[in-house]
N, C-alpha and C positions, 0 to 999 in steps of 0.2 A: 796925475799926468799933466805935463806942461802943454801949453797951447801948440808949441812946435811939434811935440811928439804926437799930439792928437791930429794935427794936419797931415803929418807924414803917414800916420796910420790910415787916415781917410784916403789919401792919395793911393796907397797900396791897395786898399779895398776897391777903389774905382778902376785901377789898372787890372786887377784880377778879375773883376766883373766884365771888363772889356774882353779879356782873354777868353773867359768862359762863353760869353755871348758869341764871339767869333767861332768858337768851337761848336756851338749849337748850329750856326749857319753851315759849318762844314758837314755836320751830320745830316742835315737836310739836303745838301747839294751833291754829296759824293756817295757812290755805291761801294760795295765791299772791295777792298784791295785783294791782291792775289792770295795771300795766306790767311786772311782773316777768317773765312769759314772753317778752315782746318783748326786754327787756334781756339775758336769758340767751341767747336764740336768736341775737341780734345778735352778742354777744361770741363765741359758739361759731362763728358764720359767719366772723368775722374770722380766727380761728385756722385754719379748715379751707379757706376759699376764698382767703385772702390779699388781700381787698379790704374796703372799708368802706361798701359800698352800702346795707346794711340799717340802718335806724334812724339816718339821718344827722343828725337833729335833736338828737342828744346826742353829745358827744365819746366816743371809743372807749376811753379809758384804763381806766376802772373796769369797763366791760363785758369788756374783755380779762382783767382780774384775776379777775372773778367766774367767767368761763368756763374759766379755766386748769385747775383741778383736773379738770374733765370732759374738756376737749379734749386735754390731755396724756395722758389715759388711754385715750380712745376717740374717734376722729375719723370714725366711720361713721354718726352719728345725724342729720346735717343733711339735711333734706328738700329736696333739690335739685329734685325734680320739682315740688313745690308752689311753690318759689321761682320756677321758670321759668314755671309756668302762671299765676301771679298777678302776674308782673312785680315780684317782690320786695316784695309786700305784707307788711309785717312782722307784721301781726295774724294773717294766715293761716299764715305760716311759723312763727310762735311757737306757734300752736295745734297744728299738725302736729308740731312738735318736742317739745313738752311732753307731749302726750296721744296721739300716734300713733307713738311710737318703740318701743313695746313694753316700756318701762321705767316703773316707778312714778314719777309726777311728783315726789314728795318725794325720791326717790333722785337725781334730776337737780338739784333746786332747792337742797336743804339744804347741799351742799358749797359752792355759790356764796354762800349766805347766811352761812356761817361765815367766808368771806373778808371780807365786809362787817362782820361782828361783830368781827373782828380789827381793822379800821379804827376801829370804835367804841372798842375798848379803847385804841387809840393816842390817841384824843381824851381819854379819861379820864386816861391817864398824862401826856400833855403838859400838860393843864390843871393837874394836881397839881404837876408840876415847875415850871411858871411861877408857880403860887401860892407855892411854897416860895421861889423866887428873888425874886419881887416883894416879899413880906412878910418875907423873911429869917427864916422860922420853920417848923420841921417840922410843927407843928400846923396852920398855914395850908395847907401843901401837902397834908396829909392831909385837911383840910376840903374843899379843891377837888376831890380825888379822890372824897370821899364825896358831895358835891353832884352831881357828874357821874354817879356810879353810881346815885344816887337819883332821877334825872330820867327818868321813863317815856318822855318824847319821844325822848331820845337812845337809850335801849334799843330802843324800837320801830323807829326808823328805822335802827338798826344791824343789825336782823334781817331787813330786806327789801331787795331790790335797787333802791335809789334812790340817785341820784348825790349826794344832799345830805350824807351822812356823809363821803364822800371829799372833797368840797369843804370841809366843815367842818374836817377834819383838816389839809389843806394850807393853808387860810387861816390857821388858828391857828398853824401852824408858821411860815409866812411872817412874821406879825406878831411872834411870839416871837423869831425870829432877828434881825429888824431892831431889836427892843428891846434884845437883847444887843449888837448891833453899835454902838448909840449909846454904850454904856458902854466897849466895847473893840473898835474896828474891826480887822478882819482879813480877809485874802483868802478864808479858808475860810468865814467867816460870810457874806460877800458872795455867794460861789458857791452856798452852801447856800440862802440866801434866794431867790436867783434861780431855782434849780431848783424850790424849793417853790412859788414863784409860777407857774412854768410848769406844774407839775403841777396846781395849782388851776385854771388856765385850761383844762387838758386834762380836768378832771373835770366842769365844768359851765360853760355860757356866762355865767351870772350872776356868775362870778368877775370879770367886768369891773367890777362894782360894788366889788369888793375893791381893784382897781387904783385906782379913784377915791378910795377911803378911805385907801389908803396914801399917795397923792399929797397928799391933804389933811393927813394926819398929818405928813408930811415938811415941808410948808410951815409948819404951826403950830410944829413943833419948831424950825425954823430961825428963824422970826420971834421966838421966845422966847429966842433966844440960843444954840441948839444948833448943832452942826456935823455935817453929813452930807457926808463927803468920802471919796474912795477911799483905801485904805490906802497910807500913804507919800506922799500928795499933797503937792507943794511948797507952802510958805507964800506968801502974797502975793495969792492969788486971793480974790475976794469969796465970802462964804458961799453966796450964791445960785448963783454959777457952779459952785462945788464940788458943791452939791446937784444941779445939773443934770447934771453929769458922772456923779455917783453914780447918779442915776435912769436915765440912758442906759445905763450899764453893767449895772445890775440888769435893765432891760428887755430888753437884748440876750441876757443869760443865760437869762431866762425864755422868750424867743422860741425859742431853740435847744432848750430842754427841751420846750417845747410841740410843736415840729416833730417831735421824737424820738418823741412819743407817737403820731404818725401814720406812723411809719416814714419820715419826711422826704418820700418820693415822693408821699404822699397828703395832704400838708399843706393843699392847696387845699380839702379837705373841711371844714376848720374854718370857713373863711369862708362856705361854702355852708350849713353848719348854723346859723351865727350869723344869716345872712340869713333863714332859715326862722323862727327864734325871734323876730326883730324884726318879722316880718310874719305872726306866728301868727294874729292876728285875721282876716286875709284868708282863712284856711283854714277859718273857721267854728268854731274851737276856743274853749272857755272859757265856762262857765256858773258864776257864783259865787253864793254864798248867805250872807246875813248878816241876822240879826234878823228872820227870816221873809220876806225878800225875795230874789228872784232878779235877777241882772244879768249882762249880757255885757261890761260895762265895768268892774265892780268898784268898790271904795270905797278912798279914801285912808286911812281910819281903821280898816280891817279888822284889822290886826295889833295896834292899840292896844286893840281889844275882845278879840281872841283870846288874847294872851299872859297877861293876868291870870286867864284861865280855864284855860289849859293848863299853866302852870308850877306846880310845887309851892309852896304858900304859905310853907313853911319856907325855900325857896331865895330867894323874892322878899323875904321879911322880912330875911334875912341880908344880901342885896345892898343893901337900903336902909340898914340899920344900918352897913354898911361904908363908905358914901360919905364920911363925915368923915375916915376914915383915909387917903383918897387924897392928902391934903395931905402925907403923909409918904412916899408911894410914889414911887420914882424914875422919871422919864420916862414919865408916864402917857399920853402922846399916842398911842403905838402900842397901848395897851390899850383906850383909850376911843374914839378917833376912827374907826378902820376899822369897828368894829361899828355905831357910830351912823350913819355914812354908808351902810353896807350896808342897815341897817334903813330909813333914809329913802328910798333908791332903790327898795328892794323895795316900800315903801308907795306910792311915786310910780308904779311900774309897774302897780299894781293887779292883779297876778297873785295873786288871793286864793284859792289852792288848798289852803291849810293851813299849819300851823306849820312844815312841812318847808322852806318857801320861805325862812324866816328862821332855820333851824337854825344856820347859821354864827355867829349872834350869841350863842347860848346859852353856849358855853364861856367867853366873856369874862365872862359873868354868874357862872359858877362861880368863876373866879379872883377876881373882885371880891368875891363873897360870902365867900370864905375870909378876907378882910381883917377880918371881924368878930372874929376871934381875936386881932387886935392890940390891941383895946380902946382906943377913942379917949380914954377917961378912966380906965378901970380894966382892967388886963390880965386879972384873975381874972373880972370880969364878962363880958369879951369871950369868954373860953373857955367860960363857962357858956352864953352865948347861942349859941355855935357848936354845942355839944352839943344844946341844945334844938332849934335850927333843923334840924340834920341828922337828929335823931330824928323830928321832925315830917315832914320830907320822905321819910324812909325808910319810915315806917309808911304814909304815903299811897301811895308807890310800890308797896309790897308788896301793897296791896289791889287794885291794878290788874292784877296778874299772873294768868294768863298772857296777858292781852290789853291790854298797855299802849298799843297804838295808839289805843284808845278812851278813854284816860285824860283825865279832867277833874277839877280840884280841887274843894274844898268850896264855893267860891263858885258854881260851876256846878251843884252837886248831882249830879255824875257825868254819864255819857253821856246819860241820859234827860233831865236838865235842860238839857244843852248844846244839844239840838235847838232850843231857843228862840232860840239865838244863831248857831251855826255847825254845819257838817256836813262833807261831802266827806271828804278823806283825814284829817281830824282825828279821825274815829271810824269811818268806813265806807269802806274802800278795797278791799272785796271779799275780806276775809280770813276770813269766818265759816263757810264750808261744813263744815270739820271739826267745829265745835261743833254744827252742825245735825245732822250724821250721828250724832254721839254722843247727842244729844237724842232722835232718832227711835228709835235702838236702845234707849235706856233706858226709853222710854215705849211701846215696842212699836207704833209707828205704821206705817201703810201709806203710800201716796203722799200728799204734801202739796201744797197750792197754793203755788207759789213765784214770787216776783218778786225776782230776785237781781241786785244791782249788781256787775259785775265780769266778768273774763274766765275765771275758774275755771269748771270744768265739774262740775255736780252728779253726773253719771254716774261721774266719777273717784272719788267718795266713796261710791258705791253708794247714792245718794239717788234714790228714786223720786219723781217730781214731775209736777204738772200745770202747764204753763208759763203765767205771767201776764206782763203788760207789763214789760219789763226794759230794761236798758242795759248794753252791754258784751259780750254773748254774740257769739261768732264762729260764723257758720254758722246752720243751721236751729235753731229753738227747742228741738227735742227734747221729751222727756217723754212723758206718757201721759194719757189722760182718766180722771177719777175719777167713777165712777157716783154718781148722786144717792142711791142706796141704801146707800152706804158708811156704816159705823158711826161714823166720825169724819171731821170736815171741819176740818182745821187749815190756816191760812193763814200763810205766812211772808213777810215783806216787809223788804227792806233799808232802812236808815234813809234813804239818799239817795232811794230810790224812794218811800218813804212821804211824803217831802216833795215829791216830784215834780221834783227839781232838774234832772235830765237827760231826763225823759220829755217827749214831745210835749205831753201834757196834764198839767200839773202837779197837777191835782185828781183824777187817776186814783184815788188811794187816800185822798181827803179824808174819806170816810165812816169810815175807820179811825183817823184821827189823834186823835180825842177819846176813843177806846175804850182802856181799860186792857188792856195786853197780858198774856197768860198768863205770859210770861217774855221776857227779852231775852237773846239769845245773843251772846257775844263782843262785847257792847256795841253791836252793829250790826244784828242780825237780830231783828225784832219778830215774836213768835209770837202768833197770835190763834186761839182755838178757837171756831169758828162753828157747831159741831154743832147747837146749839139756837137759832140765830138765822136763821130762814128768809129774812128780807128781806136781811140782809147777805150770806148765802150766795148768794142769787139774783144780787146785784150782782157778786159775785166771779166767778161762773160765766159771766156775760155779757161779761166782759172778754176782748179778743183776746190772743193770745200776744205780740204786739209792741206 
């Protein structure tokens, strides 16, 4: 190994260690997000009951991986009585599992989160390797790693139990393997690409958009004179027939891999889950927010507004500067077309729930941005631009720690400014109770008035509270009354509730929106001290708990 290779490898290790250490800070500072208890309880149930009844609307693969560290160590925690009494209502089962097991919720949750963080590290390494292979430069590979590490969105979604990072890893792997296959077809690459595609389909149903993107990329590649054929295929067949045979074989391998994630005998559950997702609107799900408006149907341009606010400006700048270098990149079809089709279909679906929906697009941006190091006119200038863009992205990312879930770039002026445009899981996914508990201890506060968005329980963090209208709580509102004679009257409202996105009355907290908060915790909890404002306090005390 040459000295340059050794230094590049050392730099990758340092960057990856920084990524992981920031992830550990996230685990310490952020509570369970909205769906995490359900995903963990469901995965644990698969291991302990042998069936996939719980939380069918998401494939089981990632949930099995997340729950493995806990289930392989202890299989006595599953609340079978609650599951039976509620007919497998996953919200009640998850609530009993995480908060009624006698174990600290963090003790159950963090090992699963670390599994997902490892998947995020896989995305980082694969993006770096593809950057190196695509641009044929160690610095480009290192740049792709750096851009991935410096993206707060990837870090945040790697630290919570969401299916998006797993889909991102397997989607990126599929595209990369097919890119390699076009240069040197082999049976091993074909099988590996098929398995990766099957795992992507087993990670999240939106992987069907990836299938469409891969098909489109294959068509474009063949029309431009490329050959997609099975290894050792006889000559004489048309390119279109060869591509059709290749696509059939790839799909067959993917289908077998997908069935394996269900243990084969439960494979019918994949179709049932897909049907649920396709008819999700019929179940009353989905309230979206954009530019001060709420909608149950969403907007086609949502992600066009969101990404310029959520991505680090250094990353976006490098990606734009690298576009001219694509002329020298080999077989860019599998680098560009799948993410573009995925983005287009995600926009068309109008599932405007946050940047997580289009997370599989972002690693392709890291790989593209690394191309700035090639320097379309001057290699030295390209290297200088790479350093500047990575440094800009890194400084911006570091400022968001340990709450990168609420990251917004300088164009949005941070989480507070972002509320003019977007909300939901982009900044408030129910992660803020540990920060509130710390704030209460630091300021020696008694019970607070609390309107909390999420399924986490304040009681689990020893928070005393007077319940206000909320969304996500499972069971009774809990809490206690605060006497009017209390020395302090502090109100804490989640960003989503402040905007009224999911509340029956969206103007429940309208009288607080124009008020300057005392502080904002974890980027998502707005704290107002109403001790000396009798009128505002009267309005707060008149609110019902639901």
